[in-house]
C-alpha positions, 0 to 999 in steps of 0.5 A, a space after each residue: 717565892 713559890 716555884 713549881 716545875 710542871 710537864 705538859 703534853 700537847 700536840 707540837 702543832 698546837 704549841 707552834 700555832 699558839 706561839 705564832 698567833 701570839 707573835 702576830 697578835 702582839 703589837 696589834 691587839 690585846 688578848 681581849 681585843 682578838 677574842 672579841 674580833 673572833 666573836 668569842 669570850 673575852 678571856 679566850 685568847 688569854 686562856 689559849 696563850 696560857 700553858 696552865 689552861 687546857 684551851 687551845 686553838 682548834 680547826 674552828 678557830 682557824 677561819 675566825 683568826 684569819 678573818 680577825 687578822 684581815 687575811 683572805 687566805 689561811 696560808 698567811 695565818 699558818 705561815 710557820 714550819 711544819 712540826 717535826 713531832 706529833 706530841 711534845 712534853 713542855 717543861 715549865 717553871 711556874 712562879 707565884 707572883 708576890 703581893 705588896 706584903 710579900 705573900 704569894 698572889 694569884 698571879 703566876 709567871 710561866 717560863 718554858 724550860 724545855 720542849 722535847 718529843 714524846 717517845 
């Protein structure tokens, strides 16, 4: 098993928005379904939800997400606590999945180990 620790720096708002949208999405839509409902490439939401990818939701996506979830107002979409910090360091452990013969495959398991403010 191949493990690696990585530190990602991003806006705390972006991190919380991603987690909040993921929570809303799960049980209702697959990543691909939500991407299509937003009128975007089928891999968009999966890329946003992956801490290994640079794509994140931007202001353009707020109204697309609200419409996809059937909200008349974006306040329901943004119903989470105001972040305390501008930016955070997110420490993740990335573990390679193994294939049937015990060799690392392309699949990765990502686990958040720590989130701390950027000083």
